[in-house]
C-alpha positions, 0 to 999 in steps of 0.5 A: 461544481460540486459544492459541499460547503458547511452551510449545506449540511443535512441529514446525509452529511451528519451521518457521515460525521457521526461515522467518521467520529466513530472511526476516529475514536481511539476507543473503537480500535480502527487505528494501529499504534502508529495511527495506521488504519486497520483494514478491519477493526476485527482480527479474523476475516476473509477478504485480500488481507488474511486478518483484519489488523493488517492494512492496504493501500486501498484503506489508506486511500479511503482514509484520505478520501474521508478526511478530504470530505471532512475538510470540505464539510468543516473547513478543518484540513489538519486531519487530511494532512495528517492522513497524507504524511501518514501515508507517506511515511508509512506506506510508500518505501523509503530510499533505504527500503529500495537500496538498488533502485538505481541499478534497474535496467529498463531494457531488461525489466524482468525475467518470465515466469509462467502463472499456473492455474493451481497453488500446487503447481508451484514453484514455477520454473524461472525462464530468463531466455523468454523475451519480456520487452522493455519498460517504455516509461522508465526513463521519463519517470526517472527524469521527473522524479528520480530512481526511487519508486513513489507509490504505495505498497499494497499490504502491511502487517500493522502489529507485526503479527508475523514478525518480519518487521522491515528491513530484516529487523523483526520488529518494525511496524507496519511491516511490508509483507506480500500474500498472493503468489501462486496463481489465480485460484490461490485463496486468502486461506492458501497464501503464505504471508512473507516479508517484502524484504527477502534477506533469507531470515526466514523460511528455507535456508539460503532461499527464504520464501522464494523457493515456494514460488519460483524454481530459481537454482541461484535465488538472490536476496532482494526486496520487492513491493507490490502497487495497486494502482487503484488505490494511488488513483483514488488518493489522488482523486480525493486530493483533487476534490480537496484543492476544489473545496478548499478554493470554494472556502477562499483558501489557498490550496497551496498552503492549506493542502499537503 
């Protein structure tokens, strides 16, 4: 079994502790006012997000990993509990943010839209007559967890730089947004950041941002979130090791780990 007992500290664990202390120092600017980790302390960057004070489910997952390791080294699990609670509260859409999840039909899960090679090939025509198959796991997941999706959205505007907020309010933080929508060659500088809650408050009249991506003669107000399963899996992996570390410390994971 992997052991990370506090008595085994060495140069490498000390380097980790020093780096973690730097990241958790509020004077260094790694976290937003909501206690959410920025994707980058810098504001200008070229990566999956288009500016550093957004964040991603990836950043949440690595934050959880960091605090799981800290708990394994020190036996202090309060920071992991805080990271997990913040992730649940800020990164997973609430029931209010998924108001029509009960209407999902697994026998007709989506309409087909062709993915084009270049951004200027968009909007892409909606083709509802092309069969898309059925969702084979929906019934099992709904029976176990309910109709709401319990998963992190992938991209957030931590400071509400774009001004969308959540659910059309124009002010909530972190604001759920999306970017990449126009094919495999769309670069970060070509994306159009847009709200995940599309009520036509911004963008084109009676279409919002939808007309940039899909050629739909009757666009509908909608909510839509994007999941990055690798980030969720990484968070689960971190929690697995947190449980193992807590056991090594003689603690009950059920009362120690969130």
